C-alpha positions as CSV (number, residue, x, y, z in Angstrom):
1,M,61.3,-18.9,206.3
2,S,59.8,-16.0,208.3
3,I,59.4,-12.5,206.9
4,F,62.1,-11.4,209.4
5,S,64.5,-14.1,208.1
6,K,64.0,-12.8,204.6
7,I,64.6,-9.2,205.8
8,A,67.8,-10.2,207.6
9,A,68.9,-12.1,204.4
10,G,68.3,-9.0,202.3
11,E,65.5,-10.7,200.3
12,I,62.9,-8.1,201.5
13,P,64.0,-4.5,201.9
14,S,64.2,-2.9,205.3
15,Y,65.5,0.2,207.0
16,K,68.7,-1.3,208.5
17,C,69.9,0.3,211.7
18,A,72.6,-2.2,212.8
19,E,73.9,-5.7,212.2
20,N,76.6,-8.2,213.0
21,E,77.0,-11.8,212.0
22,K,74.4,-13.0,214.5
23,F,71.8,-10.2,214.8
24,Y,70.0,-7.6,212.7
25,A,68.2,-4.4,213.7
26,F,65.8,-2.6,211.5
27,L,63.0,0.0,211.8
28,D,59.5,-1.1,212.7
29,I,57.4,-0.1,209.7
30,N,54.5,0.7,212.1
31,P,56.4,2.7,214.7
32,L,55.2,4.0,218.0
33,A,57.9,6.7,217.9
34,K,60.7,7.8,215.6
35,G,63.5,5.3,216.2
36,H,61.3,2.3,217.0
37,T,63.6,-0.6,216.1
38,L,63.3,-4.3,216.0
39,V,66.2,-6.5,216.9
40,I,66.2,-10.1,215.7
41,P,68.6,-13.1,215.7
42,R,69.6,-14.1,212.2
43,R,69.0,-17.7,213.1
44,E,65.3,-18.2,212.9
45,E,63.7,-19.1,216.2
46,D,60.0,-18.5,217.0
47,Y,60.2,-17.9,220.8
48,L,62.8,-15.7,222.3
49,F,63.2,-18.0,225.3
50,D,64.0,-20.9,223.1
51,L,67.3,-19.3,222.2
52,S,70.3,-20.8,224.0
53,D,71.4,-18.9,227.1
54,E,74.5,-17.7,225.2
55,E,72.4,-16.5,222.2
56,L,69.9,-14.7,224.5
57,A,72.8,-13.0,226.4
58,E,74.4,-11.9,223.1
59,M,71.1,-10.6,221.7
60,A,70.6,-8.6,224.9
61,V,74.1,-7.0,224.6
62,F,73.5,-6.3,220.9
63,A,70.1,-4.7,221.7
64,K,71.7,-2.6,224.4
65,R,74.2,-1.2,221.8
66,V,71.3,-0.4,219.5
67,A,69.4,1.2,222.3
68,I,72.3,3.4,223.1
69,A,72.5,4.5,219.5
70,I,68.8,5.2,219.4
71,K,69.0,7.3,222.5
72,K,71.9,9.4,221.0
73,A,70.0,9.8,217.7
74,F,66.7,10.5,219.3
75,P,67.1,12.1,222.7
76,C,64.6,10.6,225.1
77,V,64.3,9.7,228.8
78,K,64.9,6.0,228.1
79,V,64.6,3.5,225.4
80,G,62.0,0.9,226.3
81,M,62.3,-2.7,225.5
82,A,59.3,-5.0,224.8
83,V,59.0,-8.7,223.8
84,L,55.7,-9.5,222.3
85,G,56.3,-12.0,219.6
86,L,52.9,-13.2,218.5
87,E,52.6,-11.3,215.2
88,V,55.7,-12.8,213.5
89,P,57.0,-16.3,214.3
90,H,60.6,-15.1,214.7
91,A,62.1,-13.9,218.1
92,H,62.4,-10.2,218.3
93,I,62.8,-7.3,220.7
94,H,61.1,-3.9,220.2
95,L,63.2,-0.9,221.2
96,V,61.2,2.3,221.5
97,P,62.4,5.8,222.5
98,M,60.3,6.9,225.5
99,Q,59.4,10.3,227.0
100,S,56.9,8.5,229.3
101,E,55.7,5.0,229.9
102,K,52.7,5.7,227.8
103,D,55.0,5.7,224.8
104,M,55.2,1.9,225.1
105,L,51.5,1.2,224.7
106,F,51.2,-0.8,221.5
107,S,47.6,0.3,221.3
108,N,48.7,3.8,220.6
109,P,48.3,5.2,217.1
110,K,51.3,4.3,214.9
111,L,53.3,7.0,213.1
112,Q,52.8,7.4,209.4
113,L,56.3,8.2,208.0
114,S,57.5,8.6,204.4
115,K,60.2,6.5,202.9
116,E,62.6,9.5,203.2
117,E,61.8,9.8,206.9
118,F,62.4,6.1,207.5
119,E,65.7,6.4,205.6
120,E,66.8,9.4,207.6
121,I,65.9,7.8,210.9
122,A,67.8,4.6,210.1
123,A,70.8,6.6,208.9
124,K,70.9,8.5,212.3
125,I,70.9,5.2,214.3
126,R,73.5,3.6,212.0
127,E,75.8,6.6,212.5
128,E,75.5,6.4,216.3
129,F,75.9,2.6,216.3
130,K,79.4,2.7,214.8
């Protein structure tokens, strides 16, 4: 079981932003920006493109809803989407609030946030997701 599966199952704490029966969204603990969120399928699958067409489409629509909530909670030009997927063997999408394309550089320094800041950020996104 991957770390992301354990997070979605509630076995490992996370800063939940949104969820439904098939997908789970939570804050990246090494964020590029406030609001940087990961979207995962609850069903463990290593490679995003190994998901069925239906699952991939549903995940994209769920991610869109999360991105809209992020943009409302953290006004930005756009919410960028990236699929990297080598660091954790569980399909996931990064959603990052952007003011410029440079904000999507994963080599950028990561933010150092307190537990309280993470909780506040997740609460803002959850509120907008409803």
